C-alpha positions, 0 to 999 in steps of 0.5 A: 791752759798756758799762761806764758813762760813769765808766769811759769817763772813767777809760779816756780819762785812762789813754789820753791819759797813755799816749800822752804817755808813748810819744810822749816815749819816748826823749826822756830818753836823747836829752836826756842825750846830745845836750844834756848829752853824758852817757856811755853808762854815765850814760844806762844809770844814769839808766834803772836808778837811776830805776826802783830809787829810785822803787820803794824810795820807793814802798814806803810809798805803798801804805798811804798810798794805801789809806787815802785816796779814790782820785780825789784821789790820781790827780789829785795824782800826775798833777799831780806828774808834770806839774810834774816833767816841765815842770821839764826844758824850763823849766830848759833854756831858763834854761840850768840843766838838769843830769844831776842834775835828770834823775835827780831827775825820773826818780825823782819821775815813777816814784814818782808813776806807782807811786802812780797805778797803785795808786790807779787799780787799786783804783778800777777794782775799785770802779768796775767789776763783778767779772764785767766786770773782764776786759773793762775790763782788756782795753781798758786793755791794748789801748790800751797796745799801740796807744800803744806802736805809734803813740807812738814814730814820732810822738815821733820825728817831733816830736823831729826837728822840735822837739827832745827838750826840747820833745817832753817837754812833750807828755808833761807836758801828757798828765798834765795832761789825764789829771788833768782826765779823772779830775776829770770822773768823777762816781761815788763813791770808796773809802777804807779806814779806818785801824786805829790799832793797825796804825800803832803796830806798823808792820805796815800797811806789810807788809800788801800783801806778806803778802797776796800771799805768803799766797794761792797764786795771787797768790804764783805770779802775782807770781813769774812776772810779775816774773821774766818782765817783768824778763828781757824788759826786761833785753834791751831796751837790749841789742837797741838796742846790737845792732841799732843798733850792731853790725848798723847798722840805720837808726833807722826800721827799729829803730822799725819792728821794735818798732812793728809787733809792738805791734799784736799786743798790741792784737789779743791784748787784744781776743781775750782775753775771747773766748778765756776765754769759749770755753776757760776762764780757766785754759787760756787763761792757761796756754797764753798764759803758756807761749807768751810765755816760749818766743818770746823765744828766737827772738831768738837768731837775729837777724842783719844784713840784711832777714831779721834785721829780719823775725826781730825783727818776727815774734818780737816780734809773737808775744811781744807778741800772747801778752802781750796775751792773758795780761795782762788775764787775770792783772790780772783774777785779781789784782784779783778775788782781792784784797779792796778794803781791800788792793787799793792796797797789793797793787798798789803792792807788786807794782809796786815789786818789779817795777821793782826786779827790772827795774832789777837785771836790766838792770844784771846783763845789761849786765855779762853782755853786756860779758863775752860779747856782746849776742846771747849775753846775749839768748840766756841771757835766752831760755833762762831764760824757758823755766822761768818758766811752771812758776810759773803757778798750777795749776788746783786753785789757781784754784777759790776765793780763799784765806781771809783771814789771821787778824786777828793775822797781817794786821791790819784796815786 
């Protein structure tokens, strides 16, 4: 299906920045450890604090993005990320790099990423017809998983040849190329006029949250998505400790364990629209939503040796394939149920809360693993995930979007 040259330019911009991010995957922790000799706690704090502070700062960005043309916002956020990332190698070569700077760069980059995501999602709703959104989201999802599979091995090779500081420049340059890609878009733009009354009452900041909580489908999808992503992300550092530390897997095997399964995400994203066409959106979303919450429990059976490695690859492959099917459907449902004048606020509120939950659960699961063991903490996460599909929308909720709230409850934007 052809979605137009402007969509192709937006997709290309997304692809180049995503590949840059995954090529530089792991560069920040390596810089903290190898260059600044930071402790394990400091490295974990760098990840969690960056997510949490960026999410808090991003809360007021939703209305700011909503009331501005989206393309200039995307370009500005790309340039902010480019400058922030570039500051690290510059400071390193000047002998001025510090842990505090890494923390600030992590926060700035995370905040800009949330604003970019909100702007690009709202612009995608404007750029692509509603009945083509599932195809468009499937292409973004597929690109993300291919980058996840290919980026870390390429980044590992670059880090081995040039070091983590120079490799970080690849990530910085990807944001510059993304900005140039967005600049090439020739279509129009969209911005929601601001109602002065909302600014005086301060309710403009809460409009995204209020809309999510008012719509039964969005409310259920929101709770399901932040809990699933939070519980899965909470185990990522623990898997590294378990596989690399306790079980002594070589680094290349660790990369293989997560690189190969990412190809399942690409396959799932390509199949998503076809499955929906054949079986219906609700059925495919429900089945894939249940399966992505069942498979992580298989990580409880990880053990040393080749069979343990195969266990990780198979479990992660099944999980990520289901995520590849589910994610474009849920992203499409979210965009189609959100009016254009609320899209940026809904997406920024959604993203900020998701990052806050991820940061909180990373800390909690780190403490849990310390009190028990990494494998026990991973198993507990798998057990809790089994309950999350109960939050998925019911079939009766998917018939029509909820009516808009009265003007006195959600003021016009």
